[in-house]
C-alpha positions as CSV (number, residue, x, y, z in Angstrom):
1,X,-189.2,83.1,-233.1
2,X,-192.9,83.8,-232.9
3,X,-194.5,85.0,-229.7
4,X,-196.4,82.3,-227.9
5,X,-200.2,82.7,-227.6
6,X,-202.2,81.3,-224.7
7,X,-204.5,78.6,-226.1
8,X,-206.1,77.2,-222.9
9,X,-206.0,76.5,-219.3
10,X,-205.7,73.3,-217.2
11,X,-209.1,72.6,-215.6
12,X,-208.3,69.1,-214.2
13,X,-205.4,66.7,-213.7
14,X,-205.6,62.9,-213.4
15,X,-202.4,62.2,-211.5
16,X,-202.7,58.4,-211.7
17,X,-202.6,58.5,-215.6
18,X,-200.8,61.9,-216.0
19,X,-203.6,63.4,-218.1
20,X,-204.4,67.1,-218.1
21,X,-207.9,68.3,-219.1
22,X,-207.4,71.5,-221.0
23,X,-210.2,74.0,-221.8
24,X,-209.2,75.4,-225.2
25,X,-209.4,79.1,-226.1
26,X,-207.9,78.4,-229.5
27,X,-207.6,75.4,-231.9
28,X,-205.0,72.6,-231.2
29,X,-203.7,69.8,-233.5
30,X,-202.0,66.6,-232.7
31,X,-198.3,67.3,-233.5
32,X,-198.4,70.9,-232.1
33,X,-196.0,71.7,-229.3
34,X,-197.6,73.1,-226.2
35,X,-195.9,75.0,-223.4
36,X,-197.4,74.7,-219.9
37,X,-196.6,77.3,-217.2
38,X,-197.8,77.5,-213.6
39,X,-196.8,77.5,-210.0
40,X,-193.2,78.1,-208.9
41,X,-191.5,75.3,-210.8
42,X,-193.7,74.2,-213.7
43,X,-192.5,75.4,-217.0
44,X,-192.1,72.8,-219.8
45,X,-192.8,72.2,-223.5
46,X,-193.9,69.0,-225.1
47,X,-195.5,67.8,-228.3
48,X,-199.1,66.7,-228.4
49,X,-198.9,63.0,-229.3
50,X,-202.6,62.4,-228.9
51,X,-205.8,64.1,-227.7
52,X,-209.1,62.8,-226.5
53,X,-212.6,64.3,-226.1
54,X,-215.0,62.1,-224.1
55,X,-212.6,59.1,-224.4
56,X,-212.5,59.4,-228.3
57,X,-209.2,60.0,-230.0
58,X,-209.2,63.1,-232.1
59,X,-206.7,64.8,-234.4
60,X,-207.8,68.4,-234.0
61,X,-209.7,70.3,-231.4
62,X,-211.4,73.7,-231.7
63,X,-211.9,76.6,-229.4
64,X,-214.2,75.7,-226.5
65,X,-213.3,72.0,-226.5
66,X,-212.1,70.3,-223.3
67,X,-209.4,67.9,-224.3
68,X,-207.4,65.3,-222.4
69,X,-203.7,65.3,-223.1
70,X,-201.1,63.0,-221.6
71,X,-198.4,65.3,-220.0
72,X,-194.9,64.5,-218.9
73,X,-195.0,66.4,-215.6
74,X,-197.6,67.1,-212.9
75,X,-199.8,70.1,-213.5
76,X,-202.6,71.8,-211.6
77,X,-205.8,73.5,-212.3
78,X,-205.3,77.0,-213.5
79,X,-202.0,76.4,-215.2
80,X,-201.8,78.3,-218.5
81,X,-201.2,76.5,-221.8
82,X,-199.5,78.2,-224.7
83,X,-198.6,77.3,-228.3
């Protein structure tokens, strides 16, 4: 098993549509599995099924992008995102 690397941080969460905005510090592709950790009880993995930048669907994002990703659980600003 490879060691996980932090690839970003949650900077906003839209609770009504369960979308996290993640500021990336490394590239991310649709199909990658991300691991979100934060707070006392948030620690889950999920595949990236789709990503958006400015409401446009994209297949890959690079370092520095802020992407919207639908998440299966509630997250908060400051939560760390690993791959």
